[in-house]
C-alpha positions in Angstrom: -17.0 -30.0 -24.3 -20.8 -30.1 -25.6 -22.4 -27.4 -27.7 -26.2 -26.1 -26.9 -27.1 -27.9 -30.2 -25.6 -31.3 -29.2 -27.5 -31.0 -25.7 -30.8 -30.1 -27.7 -30.3 -33.2 -30.3 -29.5 -35.7 -27.2 -32.6 -34.3 -25.3 -34.9 -34.4 -28.4 -35.9 -30.7 -28.3 -35.2 -27.7 -30.4 -32.0 -25.4 -29.8 -34.4 -22.7 -28.4 -36.3 -25.0 -26.1 -32.9 -26.1 -24.7 -31.7 -22.4 -24.3 -34.8 -21.6 -22.4 -34.7 -24.7 -20.2 -31.2 -24.1 -19.3 -31.7 -20.4 -18.6 -34.6 -20.8 -16.3 -36.9 -18.8 -18.6 -40.3 -19.0 -16.6 -42.1 -17.5 -19.5 -41.5 -20.5 -21.9 -44.1 -23.0 -22.2 -42.1 -25.9 -21.3 -43.2 -28.9 -19.1 -41.3 -29.6 -15.8 -40.2 -33.1 -17.5 -38.9 -31.5 -20.4 -37.0 -29.0 -18.3 -35.5 -31.8 -16.0 -34.5 -34.0 -19.2 -32.6 -31.0 -20.8 -30.8 -30.2 -17.5 -29.7 -33.8 -17.0 -28.6 -34.1 -20.6 -26.6 -30.8 -20.2 -25.1 -32.2 -17.0 -24.1 -35.7 -18.5 -22.6 -34.0 -21.7 -20.6 -31.6 -19.3 -22.2 -28.7 -21.2 -21.0 -25.2 -20.1 -23.0 -22.2 -21.2 -21.6 -19.4 -23.4 -21.4 -16.2 -21.3 -20.6 -14.3 -24.5 -24.1 -15.3 -26.0 -25.9 -14.8 -22.8 -24.3 -11.2 -22.7 -25.3 -10.2 -26.1 -28.8 -11.5 -25.5 -29.3 -9.3 -22.6 -26.9 -6.5 -23.6 -24.8 -7.1 -20.8 -21.2 -8.4 -20.1 -22.4 -11.1 -17.6 -19.6 -9.9 -15.1 -19.1 -7.5 -12.2 -16.1 -6.1 -11.2 -14.4 -6.3 -7.6 -12.0 -3.3 -7.1 -9.7 -3.7 -4.0 -6.6 -1.7 -3.0 -4.3 -4.7 -3.6 -5.0 -7.9 -5.3 -2.3 -9.5 -3.5 -3.4 -8.9 0.2 -4.8 -11.8 1.9 -7.5 -10.0 3.7 -9.6 -9.6 0.6 -9.8 -13.6 -0.1 -12.8 -14.2 2.0 -14.4 -11.0 0.6 -13.8 -12.3 -2.9 -15.1 -15.8 -2.1 -18.4 -14.2 -0.9 -18.5 -12.1 -4.0 -18.1 -15.1 -6.1 -20.6 -17.3 -4.2 -23.3 -14.6 -5.0 -22.3 -14.0 -8.6 -22.1 -17.6 -9.2 -25.9 -18.0 -8.1 -26.8 -15.5 -10.8 -24.7 -16.8 -13.5 -22.4 -14.0 -13.5 -18.6 -13.8 -13.5 -16.1 -11.6 -11.2 -13.3 -9.5 -12.4 -11.0 -8.7 -9.7 -8.8 -5.7 -10.2 -7.2 -2.6 -8.4 -7.2 1.0 -9.1 -4.9 3.9 -9.1 -5.6 7.2 -7.5 -7.5 9.7 -9.7 -7.5 11.1 -12.2 -5.9 7.8 -13.5 -8.2 5.7 -11.4 -11.3 7.5 -12.5 -10.5 6.7 -16.2 -9.9 3.1 -15.2 -13.3 2.7 -13.9 -14.8 4.5 -16.8 -12.8 2.0 -19.1 -14.1 -1.1 -17.1 -17.8 0.0 -17.8 -17.3 1.8 -21.2 -15.9 -1.2 -23.0 -18.6 -3.6 -21.6 -16.0 -5.5 -19.6 -18.4 -5.5 -16.4 -21.9 -4.3 -15.8 -21.1 -2.8 -12.4 -18.5 -2.5 -9.8 -18.0 -3.4 -6.1 -15.4 -0.9 -4.9 -13.2 -0.9 -1.6 -11.6 2.2 -0.7 -7.8 2.5 -0.8 -6.3 3.6 2.5 -4.9 6.8 0.6 -8.3 7.8 -0.8 -10.1 10.6 1.1 -13.9 11.5 0.4 -12.9 13.8 -2.4 -11.0 11.1 -4.5 -13.4 8.4 -4.0 -16.2 10.4 -5.4 -14.0 11.5 -8.4 -13.5 7.8 -9.3 -17.5 7.3 -9.0 -18.4 10.4 -10.9 -19.1 8.6 -14.0 -22.6 7.5 -12.9 -21.2 4.0 -12.8 -23.3 1.3 -11.2 -21.5 0.9 -8.0 -21.8 -0.5 -4.5 -19.0 0.5 -1.9 -17.7 -2.4 0.4 -16.8 -1.4 4.0 -16.9 2.0 2.9 -19.3 4.7 2.7 -19.4 8.3 1.3 -21.9 11.1 2.6 -24.9 11.9 0.6 -24.1 8.8 -1.6 -26.3 5.5 -0.6 -24.9 2.2 -1.8 -22.6 0.6 0.7 -22.3 -2.5 2.7 -20.0 -2.2 5.8 -18.9 -4.5 8.6 -19.7 -3.7 12.3 -16.2 -2.1 12.7 -17.2 -0.6 15.9 -18.2 -4.0 17.6 -15.0 -5.4 16.1 -12.8 -2.8 17.6 -14.7 -2.8 21.1 -14.2 -6.6 21.2 -10.3 -6.3 20.6 -10.0 -3.7 23.2 -12.3 -5.4 25.6 -10.2 -8.4 25.2 -7.0 -6.4 26.7 -9.0 -4.8 29.4 -10.4 -8.0 30.5 -6.9 -9.4 30.8 -6.1 -6.6 33.3 -4.5 -4.0 31.0 -5.1 -0.3 31.6 -2.3 1.4 29.4 -3.7 0.6 26.0 -2.3 2.3 22.8 -4.2 2.1 19.4 -2.7 2.0 15.9 -5.8 3.8 14.3 -5.4 3.8 10.6 -5.9 7.1 8.4 -8.2 9.7 9.9 -9.9 10.3 6.5 -10.9 6.6 6.0 -14.3 5.8 7.3 -13.5 2.4 8.3 -10.5 3.8 10.6 -13.0 6.1 11.9 -15.4 3.5 13.0 -12.6 1.2 14.5 -11.3 4.3 16.8 -14.7 4.8 17.7 -15.0 1.2 19.0 -11.6 1.8 20.7 -12.7 4.9 22.6 -16.2 3.1 23.4 -14.2 0.3 25.2 -11.8 2.5 27.0 -14.5 5.1 28.1 -16.8 2.4 29.5 -13.9 1.0 31.4 -13.2 4.4 32.7 -9.6 4.2 31.2 -7.5 7.1 30.1 -6.9 7.5 26.3 -3.4 9.3 25.9 -3.2 11.3 22.5 0.1 10.4 22.0 -0.6 6.7 22.1 -3.1 7.0 19.2 -1.1 6.5 16.3 -2.2 6.9 12.7 -0.9 4.3 10.6 -1.6 2.7 7.1 -3.4 -0.6 6.8 -0.2 -2.5 5.5 2.6 -3.8 7.5 5.0 -0.9 6.8 2.7 1.5 8.4 2.3 -0.6 11.6 6.2 -0.9 11.6 6.7 3.1 11.5 4.0 3.5 14.0 5.4 1.2 16.7 8.9 2.8 16.4 7.2 6.2 17.2 5.1 4.7 19.9 8.3 3.0 21.6 10.2 6.1 21.5 8.1 7.7 24.2 9.4 7.7 27.7 6.1 6.0 29.0 5.1 2.8 27.1 1.7 1.0 27.1 1.1 -2.6 28.0 -1.6 -3.3 25.3 -1.9 -2.3 21.9 -5.1 -2.6 19.5 -4.0 -2.4 15.9 -7.0 -1.6 13.3 -5.6 -3.9 10.6 -4.0 -7.3 10.7 -1.4 -6.5 8.3 -0.4 -3.4 10.3 -0.5 -5.7 13.2 2.2 -8.0 11.5 4.3 -4.9 11.0 4.1 -4.1 14.6 5.0 -7.5 15.7 8.1 -7.6 13.2 9.2 -4.1 14.8 8.8 -5.0 18.4 11.1 -8.0 17.6 13.7 -5.8 16.3 13.3 -3.3 19.2 13.8 -6.3 21.8 10.2 -5.6 23.1 8.8 -9.0 24.3 5.2 -9.9 22.9 3.2 -10.6 25.1 5.4 -10.4 28.1 6.0 -6.5 27.5 3.4 -5.6 25.4 0.2 -7.3 24.3 -1.1 -7.0 20.5 -4.5 -7.7 19.2 -5.7 -6.8 15.6 -8.8 -6.5 13.5 -9.4 -9.0 10.6 -7.6 -12.4 10.3 -5.3 -14.0 7.8 -3.3 -17.2 7.6 -0.2 -14.9 8.3 -1.7 -14.1 12.0 -1.9 -17.8 12.5 1.7 -18.9 11.6 3.7 -15.9 13.0 5.7 -16.2 16.3 4.2 -15.4 18.4 0.6 -16.1 16.9 -1.4 -12.9 16.5 -4.7 -12.4 18.6 -7.3 -11.0 16.0 -10.8 -10.4 15.7 -12.1 -12.1 12.7 -14.7 -10.2 10.8 -17.5 -11.5 8.7 -15.6 -10.8 5.4 -17.2 -13.5 3.2 -20.8 -12.2 4.3 -19.7 -8.7 3.6 -18.8 -9.9 0.0 -22.0 -11.8 -0.6 -24.2 -8.9 0.7 -22.4 -6.3 -1.3 -22.6 -8.4 -4.6 -26.3 -9.0 -3.9 -27.1 -5.4 -3.6 -25.1 -4.7 -6.7 -27.1 -7.3 -8.6 -30.5 -6.2 -7.2 -29.4 -2.5 -8.4 -28.7 -3.8 -11.8 -32.2 -5.1 -11.9 -33.6 -1.8 -11.0 -33.6 -2.0 -7.1 -32.5 1.1 -5.4 -29.3 0.9 -3.5 -29.2 1.5 0.2 -26.8 1.4 3.1 -26.4 -1.9 5.3 -24.2 -3.0 8.1 -23.4 -6.7 8.4 -24.4 -7.5 12.0 -24.6 -11.4 11.5 -22.4 -13.5 11.8 -20.9 -11.2 14.6 -17.2 -10.7 15.1 -15.3 -13.4 16.5 -12.1 -13.2 19.0 -9.3 -15.5 17.9 -6.9 -15.9 20.9 -3.2 -16.6 20.1 0.0 -16.2 21.8 0.3 -12.3 21.4 -1.9 -11.3 24.1 -1.7 -12.3 28.0 -1.9 -10.4 31.4 0.0 -7.4 31.8 
């Protein structure tokens, strides 16, 4: 791997000129021809810039932190890809990690920033974080943007159009002819779950269909939550014919529980979930989902954080393009 000095020597310029040409310093008096020669030389020699040296120059780490509830969760893969796309354009690195509830989580965030490992963070709310916990984690004045999470009176978030996604999922079952539709709604204190439940209610009300309180089950985002909720739902005397699940992982848990209970999908019960992963595609039957624009979510959130590090005030944004996409698989049919 070539050094900056070797690039400079091969291009016939000083080390400082080579550095300025490669970092895109527009204030430097370097001709376009020289810039092009240095860049082509760097490419030919497979030069890789030193992020450590760049960080020392700008008094920054040269990295942003992406904090998710579970680094092993496949749902976050597309979001991470979007964050990396935007960070790479800014010559920044991405540190992927997860945190515990406060007070431990608060100290973990403070350590990330205080030790200079990252310049700012992108944070996805855990399912067990209420507003108080989330505020506690962000109480250190940390440059932060929330991903698909919001906090009252705290700007700085980029969220999906969860209402549209849940409406689309519910509308799919209604269009198939289902009228008795239940909802695994996520935790009541989680703002994403609240938005998705609103979308479910919006579609049901528009169709003039009854929402039975006992058929709205609060469950976690993960498979165990979906499994437990389905057991409660199927214990009732009257059963639904359709089920909208607010999380794809909980949807997989629901399918597993239904198989163990001997409930046929989709003959006895149709299931649709929000978000999409490879597991939903290979499960039998394949799980019908509403694919949300997670890659754009990650890109937009990272862009907001980078702008904020450059002095721009944060705001609250909703990703409306691209729109959610219905992916029909084997878990849904006519009642």
